[in-house]
C-alpha positions in Angstrom: 5.4 2.1 10.6 4.0 3.6 13.6 6.1 5.2 16.3 5.7 8.8 17.3 6.3 11.1 14.4 4.0 13.5 16.3 6.1 13.6 19.4 4.1 16.4 21.0 1.0 14.3 21.4 2.9 11.5 23.2 4.9 13.9 25.4 1.7 15.6 26.6 0.5 12.4 28.2 1.8 12.5 31.7 -0.3 10.1 33.7 -0.7 6.3 33.8 -3.9 4.9 32.4 -5.7 2.5 34.7 -8.1 -0.4 34.1 -11.6 0.9 34.7 -13.7 -2.2 34.3 -13.1 -2.1 30.6 -11.5 -5.5 30.1 -14.3 -7.9 29.6 -14.3 -11.7 29.6 -17.5 -13.6 30.2 -19.8 -10.5 30.0 -20.0 -6.9 29.0 -20.2 -3.7 31.1 -22.7 -1.7 29.1 -26.4 -1.4 30.0 -27.9 -1.3 26.5 -29.6 -4.3 24.9 -28.5 -5.3 21.4 -31.1 -5.3 18.7 -32.2 -8.9 17.9 -33.2 -10.0 14.4 -36.9 -10.5 13.6 -38.6 -12.2 10.7 -38.1 -9.1 8.5 -34.7 -8.1 9.9 -31.7 -10.3 8.7 -29.3 -11.5 11.4 -26.4 -9.1 12.3 -23.3 -10.2 10.5 -19.8 -8.7 10.4 -18.5 -8.0 7.8 -21.8 -7.0 6.2 -22.5 -9.3 3.2 -23.1 -7.8 -0.2 -26.7 -9.1 -0.1 -28.6 -10.5 2.9 -32.3 -11.2 3.1 -34.2 -12.7 6.0 -36.1 -15.8 5.0 -39.3 -17.2 6.4 -39.6 -20.3 8.5 -38.0 -21.9 11.6 -34.5 -22.1 10.3 -32.2 -25.2 10.3 -31.5 -27.0 13.6 -28.2 -28.9 13.8 -28.4 -32.1 15.8 -26.1 -35.0 16.5 -27.4 -36.7 13.3 -26.8 -33.8 11.0 -24.4 -34.5 8.1 -21.9 -32.2 6.4 -22.0 -33.2 2.8 -19.4 -31.9 0.3 -20.4 -32.2 -3.3 -17.9 -33.4 -5.9 -14.5 -34.7 -5.1 -12.6 -31.6 -4.1 -10.1 -32.6 -1.3 -9.7 -29.0 -0.1 -13.5 -28.6 0.1 -13.7 -31.8 2.1 -11.1 -30.2 4.4 -13.3 -27.2 4.9 -16.1 -29.5 5.8 -13.9 -31.2 8.4 -12.9 -27.8 9.8 -16.5 -26.9 10.2 -17.2 -30.2 12.1 -14.2 -29.5 14.3 -15.3 -25.9 14.9 -18.8 -27.0 16.0 -17.7 -29.9 18.2 -16.5 -28.3 21.4 -19.7 -26.3 22.1 -22.3 -28.8 20.7 -20.6 -32.1 21.6 -21.6 -33.4 18.2 -19.3 -35.6 16.1 -20.8 -34.6 12.7 -20.2 -36.9 9.9 -18.4 -35.3 6.9 -18.6 -37.0 3.5 -18.4 -36.4 -0.3 -21.7 -36.7 -2.0 -22.9 -36.0 -5.6 -26.6 -36.0 -4.5 -26.9 -34.5 -1.0 -30.1 -35.4 0.8 -32.1 -33.3 3.2 -31.2 -32.5 6.9 -27.7 -31.6 6.0 -25.2 -28.8 5.7 -24.2 -28.9 2.1 -20.9 -27.4 0.9 -20.7 -27.0 -2.9 -17.4 -26.0 -4.3 -18.6 -26.1 -7.9 -20.4 -22.8 -8.1 -20.0 -20.4 -11.0 -16.7 -18.6 -11.7 -18.5 -15.3 -11.3 -18.3 -15.8 -7.5 -14.6 -15.4 -7.7 -12.1 -17.1 -5.4 -13.6 -16.0 -2.1 -17.3 -15.3 -3.0 -20.1 -17.6 -1.9 -23.9 -17.9 -1.6 -25.5 -19.2 1.6 -29.1 -20.3 2.0 -30.7 -21.8 5.1 -34.1 -23.1 5.8 -35.8 -25.9 7.8 -34.5 -28.6 5.4 -30.8 -27.7 5.0 -28.1 -25.1 4.9 -26.3 -24.8 1.5 -23.1 -22.9 0.9 -22.0 -22.6 -2.7 -18.6 -21.2 -3.9 -16.2 -21.5 -6.8 -13.6 -23.5 -4.8 -12.7 -24.3 -1.2 -11.7 -20.8 -0.2 -15.1 -19.4 -0.8 -16.6 -22.2 1.2 -14.3 -21.3 4.1 -15.4 -17.6 4.0 -19.0 -18.8 3.9 -18.5 -20.9 7.0 -17.5 -17.8 8.9 -20.9 -16.3 8.1 -22.6 -19.6 9.1 -21.0 -19.3 12.5 -22.7 -15.9 13.0 -26.1 -17.4 12.1 -25.8 -19.7 15.1 -26.1 -18.7 18.8 -23.0 -17.0 20.2 -22.3 -20.0 22.5 -21.1 -21.9 19.4 -17.7 -20.2 19.9 -17.3 -21.8 23.4 -14.5 -24.3 23.9 -16.6 -26.2 26.4 -19.9 -28.0 26.0 -23.0 -25.8 26.0 -26.6 -27.0 26.0 -28.2 -24.7 23.5 -30.5 -25.4 20.6 -28.3 -24.9 17.6 -30.6 -23.3 15.0 -29.2 -21.5 12.0 -31.2 -18.4 11.2 -33.1 -18.6 7.9 -31.4 -16.3 5.3 -30.4 -15.9 1.7 -26.9 -14.4 1.3 -24.7 -13.6 -1.7 -21.3 -12.3 -0.8 -17.8 -11.5 -2.1 -15.0 -9.3 -0.9 -14.4 -5.7 -2.0 -10.6 -6.1 -1.9 -8.4 -9.1 -2.6 -5.8 -8.2 0.1 -7.2 -8.0 3.7 -4.4 -8.2 6.2 -3.9 -8.3 10.0 -0.4 -7.4 11.1 1.2 -8.7 14.4 4.3 -7.1 15.9 6.1 -10.1 17.5 9.5 -8.2 17.5 8.8 -5.7 20.3 6.7 -8.2 22.3 7.2 -11.9 21.6 4.0 -13.9 20.9 4.4 -17.7 21.5 3.1 -19.9 18.7 -0.2 -20.6 20.4 -0.9 -16.9 20.7 -0.1 -16.3 17.0 -2.5 -19.1 16.1 -5.1 -17.5 18.3 -4.7 -14.3 16.4 -4.9 -16.2 13.1 -8.3 -17.7 14.2 -9.6 -14.3 15.2 -8.6 -12.8 11.8 -10.0 -15.7 9.9 -13.4 -15.4 11.7 -13.8 -11.9 10.1 -12.7 -13.0 6.7 -9.1 -11.6 6.7 -6.8 -13.5 4.4 -3.3 -12.3 5.2 -1.1 -12.4 8.3 1.7 -9.9 8.2 4.3 -10.9 10.8 6.7 -8.1 11.9 9.6 -10.5 12.7 12.5 -8.1 13.2 13.1 -4.8 14.8 15.4 -3.0 17.2 14.1 -5.0 20.1 14.3 -8.5 18.7 14.9 -11.0 16.0 12.3 -13.7 15.8 13.1 -16.1 13.0 15.8 -18.8 13.0 18.3 -18.5 10.1 20.7 -21.5 10.1 23.5 -19.6 8.2 23.5 -16.8 10.8 22.7 -18.4 14.2 23.8 -15.2 16.0 20.6 -13.5 14.8 18.6 -15.5 17.3 21.5 -16.3 19.7 21.9 -12.6 20.3 19.0 -10.8 18.6 16.5 -13.2 20.1 17.5 -12.5 23.7 15.6 -9.2 24.0 12.2 -7.7 23.7 10.8 -4.3 24.9 11.2 -4.4 28.7 12.9 -7.8 28.9 16.4 -9.3 28.5 18.0 -12.6 28.8 15.4 -14.9 27.2 15.3 -16.9 24.0 12.4 -15.4 22.1 12.3 -16.6 18.5 10.6 -19.2 16.3 12.5 -22.2 15.2 12.1 -23.2 11.6 9.7 -25.9 12.7 7.6 -23.5 14.8 7.5 -21.0 12.0 6.4 -23.7 9.5 3.7 -24.6 12.0 2.4 -21.1 12.0 2.5 -21.0 8.2 0.6 -24.3 8.0 -1.9 -23.2 10.5 -2.6 -20.1 8.6 -2.8 -21.9 5.3 -5.4 -24.3 6.7 -7.5 -21.2 7.3 -6.8 -19.7 3.8 -4.5 -17.0 5.2 -1.3 -16.1 3.5 1.7 -15.3 5.8 3.7 -12.2 4.8 7.1 -12.2 6.7 8.7 -8.8 7.3 12.4 -8.3 7.6 12.7 -4.6 8.4 15.4 -2.3 7.3 17.6 -0.3 6.9 16.4 1.2 10.2 14.7 -0.8 13.0 17.7 -3.1 12.8 19.4 -2.9 16.2 18.8 -6.7 16.8 20.6 -7.5 13.6 23.4 -5.0 14.3 23.9 -6.6 17.7 24.3 -10.0 16.0 26.4 -9.2 13.0 29.4 -6.8 13.5 29.8 -6.2 9.7 26.5 -4.4 9.6 28.0 -1.6 11.6 30.4 1.1 10.2 33.0 0.3 12.8 32.6 -3.5 12.3 31.8 -3.9 16.0 28.5 -5.4 17.2 26.3 -3.0 19.3 24.8 -4.1 22.6 21.4 -5.8 22.4 18.5 -3.3 22.8 15.4 -3.8 24.9 14.1 -0.3 25.1 11.1 1.5 23.7 12.7 3.8 21.1 11.6 4.2 17.5 12.9 6.3 14.7 16.3 7.8 15.1 17.9 4.6 16.4 20.8 3.0 14.6 20.7 2.0 10.9 22.8 -0.6 9.1 25.9 0.8 7.5 25.5 1.6 3.8 28.2 4.3 3.5 30.8 2.5 1.4 31.0 -0.4 -1.1 32.2 -2.9 1.5 29.4 -2.3 3.9 26.9 -2.3 1.1 28.2 -5.7 0.1 27.9 -6.8 3.8 24.3 -5.6 3.9 23.5 -7.3 0.6 25.0 -10.6 1.8 23.0 -10.4 5.0 19.8 -9.6 3.2 20.2 -12.3 0.6 21.0 -14.9 3.3 18.0 -14.0 5.4 15.5 -13.5 2.6 16.5 -16.8 1.0 16.0 -18.6 4.4 12.6 -16.9 5.0 11.4 -17.5 1.5 12.2 -21.2 1.9 9.9 -21.4 4.9 7.1 -19.2 3.5 5.2 -20.4 0.4 3.2 -17.2 -0.1 3.9 -14.7 -2.9 5.1 -11.7 -0.7 8.0 -10.7 1.4 7.9 -7.4 3.3 11.2 -5.5 3.4 10.2 -2.6 5.7 11.8 0.7 4.7 10.1 3.0 7.2 11.5 5.7 9.5 15.1 6.2 8.5 15.6 10.0 8.9 19.4 9.6 9.1 19.7 7.8 5.7 21.1 9.7 2.7 19.3 9.1 -0.6 22.2 7.0 -1.8 22.2 4.9 1.4 18.5 4.4 1.3 18.5 3.3 -2.4 21.3 0.9 -1.7 19.1 -0.8 0.8 16.1 -0.9 -1.5 18.2 -2.4 -4.3 19.8 -5.0 -2.1 16.6 -6.1 -0.3 14.3 -6.0 -3.4 16.9 -7.9 -5.5 17.0 -10.7 -2.9 13.2 -10.9 -2.9 12.9 -10.9 -6.7 15.5 -13.6 -6.9 13.2 -15.8 -4.9 10.3 -15.1 -7.4 8.4 -13.1 -4.8 6.6 -9.7 -4.8 8.2 -6.9 -2.8 6.0 -5.2 -0.1 7.4 -2.3 1.9 6.2 0.7 3.8 5.3 3.6 1.6 8.7 5.3 2.3 10.2 2.5 0.1 9.3 4.6 -2.9 12.3 6.9 -2.1 14.3 4.1 -3.7 13.9 2.4 -7.1 11.1 -0.1 -6.9 10.9 -3.3 -8.9 7.8 -3.7 -11.1 4.7 -4.9 -9.3 5.7 -3.7 -5.9 3.1 -3.2 -3.1 3.5 -0.2 -0.7 1.8 -0.2 2.6 0.6 3.4 3.3 0.3 4.5 6.9 -0.2 8.3 6.4 -2.9 10.1 8.3 -5.5 12.9 8.0 -2.8 15.5 8.6 -1.1 14.3 5.5 -4.4 14.5 3.5 -4.7 18.2 4.5 -1.6 18.9 2.4 -2.6 17.2 -0.8 -2.3 19.5 -3.8 -0.6 22.2 -1.7 2.8 23.8 -2.4 4.2 21.9 0.7 2.8 18.4 0.6 3.7 16.1 3.5 6.5 13.7 2.9 4.1 10.8 3.1 2.1 12.2 0.2 5.2 12.9 -1.8 6.4 9.3 -1.3 2.9 8.0 -2.3 3.2 10.0 -5.5 6.7 8.5 -6.1 5.2 5.1 -5.6 2.4 5.7 -8.1 4.9 7.0 -10.6 6.9 3.8 -10.3 3.7 1.7 -10.9 3.3 0.4 -7.3 -0.1 -0.7 -5.9 -1.0 0.1 -2.3 -2.2 -1.5 0.9 -4.0 1.1 3.0 -3.2 1.2 6.7 -3.8 4.8 7.8 -2.3 5.1 11.3 -5.1 7.2 12.6 -7.6 4.5 11.6 -6.0 1.1 11.2 -3.3 1.1 13.9 -4.8 -1.0 16.6 -2.2 -0.1 19.2 -3.7 3.4 19.3 -5.6 3.9 22.6 -9.4 3.9 22.4 -9.7 6.7 25.0 -8.0 8.0 28.2 -9.0 4.9 30.1 -7.2 2.5 27.8 -4.4 0.8 29.8 -2.2 -0.2 26.9 -0.9 1.3 23.7 0.0 4.8 22.4 -1.8 7.9 21.3 0.5 9.8 19.0 -2.3 9.7 16.4 -4.7 10.8 19.2 -7.3 8.4 20.5 -8.8 6.0 18.0 -12.3 4.8 19.1 -13.9 2.1 17.1 -16.1 4.6 15.2 -12.9 6.3 13.9 -11.4 2.9 12.9 -14.6 2.2 10.9 -15.4 5.6 9.3 -12.9 5.7 6.4 -12.7 4.7 2.8 -9.5 3.4 1.3 -10.1 5.4 -1.9 -9.8 8.7 -0.1 -6.9 7.9 2.3 -4.6 10.0 0.0 -7.2 12.5 -1.2 -7.9 16.0 -0.1 -10.1 16.4 3.0 -13.2 16.7 0.8 -12.3 13.4 -0.9 -11.2 14.8 -4.2 -7.9 14.4 -6.1 -6.7 11.2 -4.6 -3.0 10.6 -5.1 -3.6 6.8 -5.3 -6.3 6.0 -7.7 -8.9 3.4 -6.7 -7.6 0.8 -9.2 -4.2 1.0 -7.5 -5.5 -0.1 -4.1 -4.9 -3.8 -3.4 -6.5 -3.8 0.0 -6.3 -2.9 3.6 -4.4 -4.0 6.7 -5.0 -3.6 10.4 -1.8 -3.3 12.3 -1.2 -4.4 15.9 2.1 -3.0 17.1 3.6 -3.9 20.5 5.5 -0.8 21.3 3.7 -0.2 24.6 2.1 -3.6 25.4 1.9 -3.0 29.1 -0.3 -1.4 31.7 0.3 2.3 32.2 1.8 2.8 28.7 1.8 6.6 28.9 5.0 6.4 30.8 7.9 3.9 30.7 7.4 0.7 32.8 9.0 0.3 36.2 8.4 -3.4 36.5 7.8 -6.4 34.3 4.6 -7.0 36.3 3.0 -4.3 34.2 3.1 -6.5 31.2 0.0 -8.7 30.6 0.3 -11.9 28.7 0.6 -11.2 24.9 -2.9 -12.6 24.2 -4.5 -10.3 26.8 -2.9 -7.2 25.2 -3.9 -8.5 21.7 -7.5 -9.2 22.6 -8.1 -5.9 24.2 -6.6 -3.8 21.4 -7.9 -6.0 18.6 -11.5 -6.1 19.7 -13.5 -4.2 18.6 -10.9 -2.6 16.2 -10.3 -5.6 14.0 -13.9 -6.3 13.0 -14.3 -2.7 12.0 -11.3 -2.8 9.7 -12.3 -6.2 8.4 -15.6 -4.7 7.2 -13.7 -1.9 5.4 -11.8 -4.5 3.5 -14.7 -6.9 2.7 -18.0 -5.1 2.4 -19.1 -2.8 -0.4 -18.7 0.9 0.4 -22.5 1.3 -0.3 -23.2 -0.8 2.9 -21.0 1.4 5.1 -23.1 2.9 7.9 -21.9 3.4 11.5 -25.4 3.1 13.1 -25.9 -0.3 11.4 -22.4 -1.4 12.1 -22.5 -0.5 15.8 -25.6 -2.7 16.3 -24.0 -5.6 14.4 -20.8 -5.1 16.3 -22.6 -5.2 19.6 -24.2 -8.5 18.6 -20.7 -10.0 18.3 -20.1 -9.6 22.1 -21.7 -12.9 23.2 -19.4 -14.7 20.7 -16.3 -13.0 22.1 -17.4 -13.8 25.6 -18.0 -17.4 24.8 -14.6 -17.6 23.1 -12.9 -16.1 26.1 -11.8 -12.9 24.3 -11.1 -10.0 26.6 -12.5 -7.2 24.5 -13.0 -3.5 25.4 -16.7 -2.7 25.9 -16.3 0.8 24.5 -18.9 3.3 25.7 -21.6 4.3 23.2 -21.9 0.8 21.6 -25.2 -0.9 22.4 -23.6 -4.0 24.0 -26.0 -6.7 25.3 -26.9 -6.5 28.9 -25.2 -8.7 31.4 -27.2 -11.9 31.9 
């Protein structure tokens, strides 16, 4: 995970950060004007497409009579067309007709799911001109990714939830696009700070807009248990009553609410990955199930702000290993029944008190339960300390300090564990904490989050390459080869989701609504990491990205996203 390994950095922070005009809704605070596209400059799009050429002509203007025509008889593609109509309705007021058509006529937005297989599952082409807009893909998912690009070809007000009186003209372009990596995740920590269903759905929409395709939900930790398990009601009855800074509530998702989240994500072609953390980060479970403790007595529920070094489930003897195995099997069976995706995340991070035998007992029990459900195991890269099942995915969160030890006589534990994962045939999701952890503060003014990885401004979250995350500082000798990298993930932890996070809170009034915290820390970090996962490395350029990123600001403003207008980005002037 994420909590201070580098204790010295956190301890050195003695003062409370203050809001300094950085939280922006309805405008930006910078004085620079964003570069606007010209006839020869293609529109600014994030993530950058593989190929984008500006076309000549006036572009396509959407009106109340515009049709959305889906070629063929693909029901999922028709659903994408309807989602586009629903997306456009609030700002335009148009009730666009969506229909299946084998021979689309002019003055339409045409969605063709019968493109060549060479486009892959998520690739698409998009062409727009005065007569029509045409998106072609090899299936509905590619059409959905193309729609996210179409949104950015329209005025930013299209993201508004209220009626705007704009001229809705699609910029004329020719685009061919497909993702660099198949796995592009956004993680949300709902265990430390509980996010209501509507806020999770908001986060899903934001991730989908930047072509992310995976939602990793950190459902359990020391501070809370967030998923109902019928066979063990105490997990939510006790473990669901706390979160960091709060006690006495009922903070969890019922089965129906969780299924609602899964369905909402699926409609946006996002796979949900549930995480049941262990063998550490388990105080909520240990407060709910006495037999997970070596003395068979439940511990008090925990609502603090601690991280590694807290209690771990008991794995010291056969009886307690059996208890842990029964608990894990029951929970994973229940979660798998509610989650149709291929993955279940079993945690595995930050257990310095575990012996090798205890740790391996956890890995065996948890992975066996996952495999019994026909799912693929995902775990933090420390999971490689145990025996992994074939085809496992490891989420690597090491940093540049670890890279500095590659190939030395004293490699960092993270690098050693990555080597162990490679030796066991695992593939990797790259989430370097000093680049992809969105809870790291942008700078000294940031009111929320942590800085045990130092400050992480948006340029730092953009300037990295997944293929060198485990390489030497000069990029050579990567521990994890390029063909072992499944993708990337941006992680939003909620360890310090309150104002003045450099010290412990003294009042619950310091905590903003979850969506306020998420918006501020996610934007502009998330678009940067999304581009790492989607766009070719050959297109990677900070100067270009900063201009394209700035052009997103009017969209965030229209959508009511309270982003951080980080200095140095050429944000548009206030109107």
